[in-house]
C-alpha positions as CSV (number, residue, x, y, z in Angstrom):
1,M,-23.0,-21.2,-22.7
2,L,-25.8,-19.2,-21.2
3,S,-25.2,-15.6,-20.2
4,A,-27.4,-13.2,-18.3
5,C,-24.8,-11.4,-16.6
6,A,-23.5,-14.9,-16.2
7,E,-22.9,-18.1,-18.0
8,V,-23.8,-21.8,-17.3
9,P,-20.8,-23.6,-15.9
10,Q,-19.8,-27.2,-15.4
11,E,-21.1,-28.7,-12.2
12,T,-18.6,-28.8,-9.3
13,K,-18.4,-31.3,-6.5
14,P,-19.2,-30.3,-2.9
15,A,-16.4,-29.0,-0.8
16,V,-14.8,-30.5,2.2
17,N,-12.8,-28.7,5.0
18,E,-13.9,-25.4,3.6
19,P,-13.6,-22.1,5.6
20,P,-16.7,-21.5,7.8
21,E,-18.1,-18.7,5.7
22,Y,-18.0,-21.0,2.6
23,R,-19.6,-24.1,4.1
24,A,-22.9,-25.4,2.8
25,L,-25.6,-22.9,3.6
26,Q,-29.2,-23.7,4.3
27,D,-31.1,-20.8,2.7
28,G,-34.8,-21.3,3.3
29,D,-35.7,-24.4,1.4
30,T,-32.6,-24.3,-0.6
31,L,-29.2,-25.8,0.3
32,I,-26.4,-23.8,-1.2
33,P,-23.4,-26.2,-1.7
34,A,-20.1,-25.5,0.0
35,V,-17.4,-23.9,-2.1
36,N,-14.6,-26.2,-3.0
37,P,-11.4,-25.0,-1.2
38,A,-9.6,-25.3,-4.5
39,Y,-11.6,-22.2,-5.7
40,L,-10.6,-20.1,-2.7
41,N,-7.5,-17.9,-2.4
42,E,-6.5,-14.7,-0.6
43,R,-7.9,-12.4,-3.3
44,N,-11.2,-14.0,-3.9
45,M,-12.3,-14.9,-0.3
46,R,-14.2,-12.2,1.5
47,K,-12.1,-10.3,4.1
48,W,-11.9,-7.1,6.0
49,V,-9.4,-4.7,4.5
50,E,-8.2,-1.1,5.0
51,Y,-9.9,1.2,2.5
52,D,-8.9,4.7,1.6
53,G,-11.2,5.4,-1.4
54,P,-13.4,8.5,-1.5
55,E,-16.7,6.7,-1.4
56,P,-19.0,7.2,1.6
57,V,-19.9,4.6,4.2
58,G,-22.4,2.1,2.9
59,S,-21.3,2.4,-0.7
60,I,-20.4,-0.6,-2.9
61,V,-17.3,-0.2,-5.1
62,V,-16.9,-2.5,-8.1
63,D,-13.4,-2.8,-9.7
64,P,-13.9,-5.0,-12.8
65,Y,-10.2,-4.7,-13.7
66,A,-8.8,-5.8,-10.4
67,R,-11.7,-8.3,-10.0
68,V,-12.7,-7.2,-6.5
69,L,-15.8,-5.6,-4.9
70,Y,-15.7,-3.4,-1.7
71,H,-18.6,-2.8,0.7
72,V,-17.5,0.3,2.6
73,Y,-18.3,-0.5,6.3
74,K,-16.9,2.6,8.0
75,P,-14.2,5.2,7.3
76,G,-11.0,3.3,6.5
77,L,-12.6,-0.2,6.6
78,A,-14.4,-2.3,4.0
79,M,-15.3,-5.9,3.3
80,R,-13.6,-7.0,0.1
81,F,-15.1,-9.7,-2.1
82,G,-13.6,-11.5,-5.1
83,I,-15.6,-11.4,-8.2
84,A,-15.8,-12.9,-11.7
85,V,-16.2,-10.4,-14.5
86,G,-17.6,-10.9,-18.0
87,R,-17.4,-8.5,-20.9
88,Q,-20.6,-6.7,-19.9
89,G,-18.9,-6.0,-16.5
90,K,-16.5,-3.7,-18.3
91,G,-19.2,-1.9,-20.3
92,F,-20.3,0.4,-17.6
93,S,-18.5,2.8,-15.2
94,G,-19.4,5.6,-12.9
95,N,-22.2,5.7,-10.3
96,G,-25.5,4.0,-10.1
97,V,-28.1,3.1,-7.4
98,I,-29.5,-0.3,-6.4
99,R,-33.2,0.0,-7.1
100,R,-34.1,-3.7,-7.2
101,K,-33.1,-6.7,-5.2
102,E,-34.2,-10.3,-5.9
103,E,-33.8,-13.6,-4.1
104,Y,-33.3,-16.5,-6.6
105,P,-34.1,-14.2,-9.5
106,A,-35.6,-15.5,-12.8
107,W,-33.6,-14.8,-15.9
108,T,-34.6,-14.2,-19.5
109,P,-32.1,-13.7,-22.4
110,T,-32.3,-10.3,-24.1
111,K,-33.6,-9.9,-27.6
112,N,-30.1,-9.2,-28.8
113,M,-28.9,-12.5,-27.3
114,I,-31.7,-14.4,-29.1
115,R,-31.0,-12.6,-32.3
116,T,-27.3,-13.0,-32.4
117,E,-27.1,-16.6,-31.0
118,P,-30.5,-18.2,-31.6
119,E,-29.0,-21.7,-31.4
120,I,-28.3,-21.1,-27.7
121,Y,-30.9,-18.7,-26.5
122,A,-34.1,-19.1,-28.7
123,A,-35.3,-22.1,-26.6
124,L,-34.9,-20.0,-23.5
125,S,-36.9,-17.0,-24.7
126,G,-39.5,-17.7,-22.1
127,G,-37.0,-17.4,-19.3
128,L,-35.5,-19.6,-16.6
129,P,-37.0,-19.7,-13.1
130,G,-34.9,-18.8,-10.1
131,G,-32.7,-21.4,-8.5
132,L,-29.2,-22.6,-8.1
133,D,-29.2,-23.7,-11.8
134,N,-30.0,-20.2,-12.9
135,P,-27.2,-18.0,-14.2
136,L,-27.9,-15.3,-11.6
137,G,-27.5,-17.7,-8.6
138,A,-28.9,-17.1,-5.1
139,R,-29.4,-13.3,-5.2
140,A,-29.1,-10.3,-7.6
141,L,-28.8,-6.6,-7.1
142,Y,-29.9,-4.4,-10.1
143,L,-28.2,-1.2,-10.8
144,Y,-30.1,1.8,-12.1
145,R,-29.0,5.3,-13.3
146,N,-31.4,8.2,-13.6
147,G,-34.3,5.9,-12.9
148,K,-33.4,3.5,-15.8
149,D,-32.2,-0.1,-15.5
150,T,-28.5,-0.1,-16.7
151,M,-28.7,-3.9,-17.2
152,Y,-25.7,-4.1,-14.8
153,R,-26.1,-6.8,-12.2
154,I,-24.2,-7.9,-9.1
155,H,-25.3,-11.5,-8.5
156,G,-24.4,-15.1,-7.4
157,T,-23.2,-17.8,-9.7
158,M,-23.7,-21.4,-10.7
159,D,-19.9,-21.7,-11.2
160,P,-17.8,-21.1,-8.1
161,S,-14.6,-21.9,-10.1
162,S,-15.1,-18.7,-12.1
163,I,-14.7,-16.3,-9.1
164,G,-11.5,-14.2,-9.4
165,K,-11.3,-14.8,-13.2
166,A,-12.5,-13.2,-16.4
167,T,-15.4,-14.9,-18.2
168,S,-16.7,-14.7,-21.7
169,A,-20.0,-13.2,-20.8
170,G,-21.7,-11.6,-17.8
171,C,-21.6,-8.7,-15.4
172,I,-20.3,-9.1,-11.8
173,R,-20.7,-12.4,-10.0
174,L,-19.8,-13.5,-6.4
175,F,-19.8,-16.8,-4.6
176,N,-23.4,-17.5,-3.6
177,Q,-22.4,-17.4,0.1
178,D,-21.0,-13.9,-0.5
179,I,-23.9,-12.5,-2.4
180,V,-26.3,-13.8,0.3
181,D,-24.2,-12.1,3.0
182,M,-24.0,-8.8,1.1
183,F,-27.7,-8.9,0.0
184,D,-28.8,-8.7,3.6
185,E,-26.5,-5.8,4.4
186,V,-27.3,-3.6,1.3
187,P,-30.6,-1.6,1.4
188,L,-32.4,-0.3,-1.7
189,G,-31.0,3.1,-2.6
190,T,-27.3,2.0,-2.0
191,T,-24.9,3.8,-4.2
192,V,-22.6,1.7,-6.4
193,K,-19.4,3.1,-7.9
194,V,-18.0,1.1,-10.8
195,R,-14.3,2.0,-11.5
196,S,-12.9,2.8,-14.9
197,Q,-9.6,1.3,-16.0
198,A,-7.7,4.4,-15.0
199,E,-9.4,4.5,-11.6
200,S,-8.5,0.8,-11.1
201,L,-4.9,1.4,-11.9
202,M,-4.7,4.4,-9.6
203,M,-6.4,2.6,-6.6
204,E,-5.2,-1.0,-7.0
205,G,-2.0,-0.7,-9.0
206,P,-1.1,-2.8,-12.0
207,M,-2.2,-6.4,-12.0
208,I,-1.1,-9.5,-13.9
209,E,-3.1,-12.5,-14.8
210,L,-1.5,-15.9,-14.0
211,P,-1.8,-19.0,-16.2
212,S,-4.5,-20.1,-13.7
213,G,-6.7,-17.2,-14.7
214,Y,-6.4,-15.4,-11.3
215,L,-5.0,-11.9,-10.9
216,I,-2.3,-10.8,-8.5
217,P,-0.7,-7.4,-8.0
218,E,2.3,-6.9,-10.2
219,T,4.4,-6.0,-7.2
220,Q,3.8,-9.5,-5.7
221,A,4.7,-11.4,-8.8
222,T,7.9,-13.4,-9.2
223,P,10.0,-13.0,-12.3
224,E,8.7,-16.4,-13.5
225,Q,5.1,-15.2,-13.0
226,L,5.8,-12.0,-14.9
227,A,7.3,-14.0,-17.7
228,A,4.4,-16.4,-17.9
229,A,1.9,-13.6,-17.9
230,G,3.8,-11.8,-20.6
231,I,4.1,-14.9,-22.8
232,E,0.6,-16.3,-22.3
233,G,-1.1,-13.0,-22.4
234,G,0.7,-11.9,-25.5
235,I,2.1,-8.9,-23.6
236,A,5.8,-9.6,-24.2
237,K,7.7,-12.3,-25.9
238,E,10.5,-12.3,-23.4
239,Y,10.8,-11.2,-19.8
240,N,13.2,-8.3,-19.3
241,P,13.6,-7.1,-15.7
242,A,14.5,-3.6,-17.1
243,M,11.2,-3.3,-19.0
244,P,8.0,-3.6,-16.9
245,L,5.3,-5.5,-18.5
246,M,1.9,-4.0,-19.3
247,S,-0.6,-5.3,-16.9
248,T,-4.2,-6.5,-17.3
249,A,-5.3,-3.4,-15.4
250,A,-3.9,-1.3,-18.2
251,N,-5.2,-3.3,-21.1
C-alpha cells in the first residue's frame, strides 16, 4: 500500500442517494465521484457544531485521537469534518501554519520510505502526478513550523471508506468533497492546532473504537459496544460495568 500521508485503497463504486454535499462534484476537468452513503455517518459527515475551544476564529483544529477536524467559523461555532488518521498523523502536536496549498498535488515517496520498503516505493521514486488516483487526492494543505515543512499534510483521499478510521500510514485525510470545500475557505497563513492525546481527552472525552473501525464517544456506547471494543481492542477480557474501559483516546 502506498503512503504519502495516505495509502492506496481499493476502488469503490459510485454512490446513489447521497447527501447533497457528497454528490459527484465537477471540479474543473475532473469529476470527483459521489461518496457512497455506506461510508457516511454522523461523526464523519461535515456539520456545524458548537465549539468552545480556545483557538481563534479562522483556525483549524485537528484531533487525531477523536478523528475529527474543526474549522472555527466564529466564536462558539465551527464546521466539523470527519478524518482518517495514519500513524504519521499522531507524530506531531502543537501549532503550525499553512504555508502551501496545492490542487491535485503530485506525490513522491520519501527517501526513508524507499529505503525501508523498496519493493513498494522504489518504482515510484520519480513521483506520481496529481489526480484522483494519487494518495493526496483532490487538494492538500501543507503545515509548516518556524518556516520549515513539518511533513504534516491535510488532504483528500482515494479511499472514502477510510474516513473516520485509523489507517496504517498517512497524516490527515478528508473526503475529497470536504477538502475541496475547506481548501477554498482557508487562506495561506492559517494557524493549525494539532491536539495531543491529553488535549483530545479533555476536549472530546474518552472514545471507543467499534468493530467497524469507527469511533464513538464512550458515553454513547451500549454495554455491548463497550464489551466488543474491550475484547477486540485487547483492552479488557470481560466487560464489567463497575470498571470503565480504557478508551482509544487514552491509548
